[in-house]
The first five atom37 places (N, CA, C, CB, O) and aatype in JSON, in Angstrom:
{
  "aatype": [12, 10, 8, 10, 19, 13, 9, 7, 12, 10, 7, 19, 0, 19, 10, 19, 17, 19, 9, 11, 2, 1, 0, 17, 6, 10, 15, 19, 16, 19, 6, 10, 14, 16, 6, 14, 11, 0, 6, 14, 6, 0, 3, 6, 6, 6, 14],
  "atom_mask": [
    [1, 1, 1, 1, 1],
    [1, 1, 1, 1, 1],
    [1, 1, 1, 1, 1],
    [1, 1, 1, 1, 1],
    [1, 1, 1, 1, 1],
    [1, 1, 1, 1, 1],
    [1, 1, 1, 1, 1],
    [1, 1, 1, 0, 1],
    [1, 1, 1, 1, 1],
    [1, 1, 1, 1, 1],
    [1, 1, 1, 0, 1],
    [1, 1, 1, 1, 1],
    [1, 1, 1, 1, 1],
    [1, 1, 1, 1, 1],
    [1, 1, 1, 1, 1],
    [1, 1, 1, 1, 1],
    [1, 1, 1, 1, 1],
    [1, 1, 1, 1, 1],
    [1, 1, 1, 1, 1],
    [1, 1, 1, 1, 1],
    [1, 1, 1, 1, 1],
    [1, 1, 1, 1, 1],
    [1, 1, 1, 1, 1],
    [1, 1, 1, 1, 1],
    [1, 1, 1, 1, 1],
    [1, 1, 1, 1, 1],
    [1, 1, 1, 1, 1],
    [1, 1, 1, 1, 1],
    [1, 1, 1, 1, 1],
    [1, 1, 1, 1, 1],
    [1, 1, 1, 1, 1],
    [1, 1, 1, 1, 1],
    [1, 1, 1, 1, 1],
    [1, 1, 1, 1, 1],
    [1, 1, 1, 1, 1],
    [1, 1, 1, 1, 1],
    [1, 1, 1, 1, 1],
    [1, 1, 1, 1, 1],
    [1, 1, 1, 1, 1],
    [1, 1, 1, 1, 1],
    [1, 1, 1, 1, 1],
    [1, 1, 1, 1, 1],
    [1, 1, 1, 1, 1],
    [1, 1, 1, 1, 1],
    [1, 1, 1, 1, 1],
    [1, 1, 1, 1, 1],
    [1, 1, 1, 1, 1]
  ],
  "atom_positions": [
    [[0.86, -1.22, -0.17], [0.01, -0.05, -0.07], [0.85, 1.36, -0.03], [-0.87, -0.22, 1.22], [0.52, 2.37, -0.65]],
    [[1.9, 1.23, 0.75], [2.91, 2.4, 0.75], [3.52, 2.66, -0.65], [4.12, 2.1, 1.79], [3.72, 3.81, -1.05]],
    [[3.77, 1.72, -1.3], [4.29, 1.92, -2.74], [3.28, 2.63, -3.54], [4.63, 0.56, -3.45], [3.71, 3.48, -4.32]],
    [[2.04, 2.42, -3.49], [0.99, 3.07, -4.22], [0.95, 4.6, -3.84], [-0.38, 2.37, -3.92], [0.67, 5.43, -4.7]],
    [[1.22, 4.94, -2.59], [1.53, 6.37, -2.08], [2.62, 6.95, -2.92], [1.98, 6.38, -0.54], [2.44, 7.9, -3.68]],
    [[3.85, 6.3, -2.72], [4.94, 6.72, -3.37], [4.87, 7.02, -4.95], [5.87, 5.76, -3.08], [5.37, 8.01, -5.49]],
    [[4.21, 6.05, -5.55], [3.84, 6.28, -6.99], [2.9, 7.54, -7.12], [3.09, 4.96, -7.58], [3.14, 8.36, -8.01]],
    [[1.98, 7.7, -6.39], [0.92, 8.93, -6.61], [1.86, 10.06, -6.25], [0.0, 0.0, 0.0], [1.83, 11.0, -7.05]],
    [[2.62, 10.16, -5.31], [3.5, 11.45, -5.01], [4.41, 11.67, -6.14], [4.38, 11.33, -3.67], [4.65, 12.83, -6.48]],
    [[4.95, 10.65, -6.76], [5.85, 10.87, -7.87], [5.04, 11.44, -9.05], [6.59, 9.55, -8.26], [5.45, 12.4, -9.71]],
    [[4.01, 10.89, -9.26], [3.03, 11.27, -10.39], [2.71, 12.81, -10.29], [0.0, 0.0, 0.0], [2.68, 13.57, -11.26]],
    [[2.46, 13.15, -8.98], [2.22, 14.56, -8.61], [3.38, 15.45, -8.77], [1.78, 14.66, -7.23], [3.28, 16.58, -9.25]],
    [[4.5, 14.9, -8.37], [5.67, 15.82, -8.56], [6.05, 15.8, -10.05], [6.93, 15.37, -7.65], [6.52, 16.87, -10.45]],
    [[5.95, 14.92, -10.89], [6.01, 15.08, -12.35], [5.19, 15.88, -12.91], [5.87, 14.02, -12.99], [5.61, 16.69, -13.73]],
    [[3.93, 15.82, -12.6], [3.0, 16.83, -13.27], [3.2, 18.22, -12.87], [1.59, 16.5, -12.99], [2.93, 19.1, -13.7]],
    [[3.66, 18.58, -11.59], [4.25, 19.95, -11.12], [5.24, 20.55, -11.85], [4.81, 19.88, -9.87], [5.25, 21.74, -12.18]],
    [[6.32, 19.46, -12.19], [7.55, 19.66, -12.95], [7.12, 20.08, -14.35], [8.47, 18.35, -12.97], [7.57, 21.09, -14.9]],
    [[6.27, 19.32, -14.87], [5.82, 19.75, -16.34], [5.2, 20.94, -16.54], [4.94, 18.87, -16.92], [5.43, 21.72, -17.46]],
    [[4.3, 21.07, -15.55], [3.68, 22.43, -15.44], [4.52, 23.71, -15.38], [2.89, 22.43, -14.28], [4.38, 24.73, -16.04]],
    [[5.48, 23.41, -14.38], [6.52, 24.53, -14.1], [7.29, 24.83, -15.22], [7.48, 24.2, -13.03], [7.33, 26.0, -15.6]],
    [[7.95, 23.93, -15.84], [8.76, 24.02, -16.95], [8.35, 24.14, -18.32], [9.44, 23.1, -16.93], [9.11, 24.53, -19.2]],
    [[6.98, 23.76, -18.53], [6.5, 23.82, -20.03], [5.31, 24.66, -20.01], [6.14, 22.35, -20.7], [4.6, 24.58, -21.01]],
    [[4.92, 25.52, -19.0], [3.95, 26.35, -19.02], [3.81, 27.43, -20.21], [4.05, 26.91, -17.85], [2.76, 27.9, -20.67]],
    [[5.18, 27.7, -20.61], [5.15, 28.68, -21.79], [4.65, 28.24, -23.19], [6.51, 29.16, -22.01], [4.44, 28.93, -24.18]],
    [[4.51, 26.83, -22.99], [4.12, 26.16, -24.41], [2.62, 26.01, -24.34], [4.87, 24.6, -24.69], [2.02, 25.57, -25.31]],
    [[1.99, 26.37, -23.25], [0.58, 26.13, -23.07], [-0.33, 27.47, -23.48], [0.36, 25.71, -21.53], [-1.51, 27.52, -23.12]],
    [[0.22, 28.44, -24.17], [-0.48, 29.42, -24.56], [-1.53, 29.21, -25.7], [0.38, 30.32, -24.85], [-1.29, 28.54, -26.71]],
    [[-2.5, 29.72, -25.49], [-3.61, 29.36, -26.56], [-3.93, 30.64, -27.18], [-4.98, 28.67, -25.93], [-4.14, 31.7, -26.58]],
    [[-3.95, 30.41, -28.73], [-4.2, 31.56, -29.71], [-5.5, 31.19, -30.37], [-2.98, 31.78, -30.83], [-5.67, 30.08, -30.89]],
    [[-6.41, 32.12, -30.35], [-7.79, 31.94, -30.89], [-7.79, 32.99, -32.16], [-9.03, 32.3, -29.67], [-7.55, 34.18, -31.95]],
    [[-8.01, 32.6, -33.17], [-8.08, 33.2, -34.58], [-9.45, 33.21, -35.09], [-7.2, 32.41, -35.58], [-9.98, 32.17, -35.49]],
    [[-10.06, 34.36, -35.09], [-11.45, 34.42, -35.76], [-11.34, 34.59, -37.31], [-12.3, 35.66, -35.17], [-10.42, 35.21, -37.84]],
    [[-12.28, 34.02, -37.93], [-12.28, 34.15, -39.36], [-12.69, 35.47, -39.66], [-13.14, 33.19, -40.03], [-13.62, 36.05, -39.11]],
    [[-11.84, 36.0, -40.68], [-12.24, 37.46, -41.07], [-12.55, 37.35, -42.58], [-10.98, 38.62, -40.77], [-12.06, 36.52, -43.33]],
    [[-13.39, 38.27, -42.89], [-13.71, 38.39, -44.45], [-12.62, 38.7, -45.25], [-14.71, 39.43, -44.77], [-11.8, 39.55, -44.92]],
    [[-12.57, 37.96, -46.43], [-11.31, 38.35, -47.23], [-11.51, 39.76, -47.8], [-11.01, 37.3, -48.46], [-12.59, 40.19, -48.17]],
    [[-10.46, 40.36, -47.81], [-10.54, 41.7, -48.42], [-10.48, 41.78, -49.99], [-9.43, 42.52, -47.87], [-9.76, 40.98, -50.59]],
    [[-11.16, 42.65, -50.61], [-11.25, 42.84, -51.86], [-10.17, 43.47, -52.27], [-12.3, 43.41, -52.19], [-10.02, 44.63, -51.91]],
    [[-9.26, 42.87, -53.06], [-7.91, 43.51, -53.73], [-8.11, 43.88, -55.06], [-6.7, 42.55, -53.74], [-8.64, 43.1, -55.84]],
    [[-7.73, 44.99, -55.42], [-7.8, 45.31, -56.95], [-7.1, 44.35, -57.72], [-7.22, 46.68, -57.3], [-5.96, 43.97, -57.46]],
    [[-7.92, 43.9, -58.87], [-7.28, 43.03, -59.75], [-6.26, 43.76, -60.57], [-8.25, 42.36, -60.58], [-6.41, 44.91, -61.0]],
    [[-5.22, 42.99, -60.75], [-4.13, 43.47, -61.6], [-4.06, 42.78, -62.84], [-2.85, 43.37, -60.95], [-4.37, 41.59, -62.92]],
    [[-3.67, 43.45, -63.83], [-3.54, 42.88, -65.15], [-2.43, 41.74, -65.05], [-3.15, 44.04, -66.25], [-1.4, 41.88, -64.4]],
    [[-2.77, 40.55, -65.79], [-1.86, 39.53, -65.75], [-0.4, 39.73, -66.53], [-2.59, 38.4, -66.29], [0.62, 39.18, -66.14]],
    [[-0.47, 40.58, -67.64], [0.5, 40.79, -68.43], [1.39, 41.95, -67.83], [-0.04, 41.04, -69.74], [0.86, 43.01, -67.51]],
    [[2.71, 41.75, -67.69], [3.68, 42.67, -67.34], [4.34, 43.17, -68.36], [4.51, 42.21, -66.53], [4.71, 42.39, -69.23]],
    [[4.64, 44.53, -68.46], [5.48, 45.0, -69.63], [6.95, 44.47, -69.52], [5.5, 46.62, -69.69], [7.78, 44.75, -70.38]]
  ]
}
């Protein structure tokens, strides 16, 4: 039974370590879809 407690404490310690050292990778970026801007059409032929 004691070994289960140690495994649980080790799991919590690993979780804390991961959060502490990798929290900068957990940033969430939300990009909302925007309407496509109407661009003036350019002639395909170039001088």
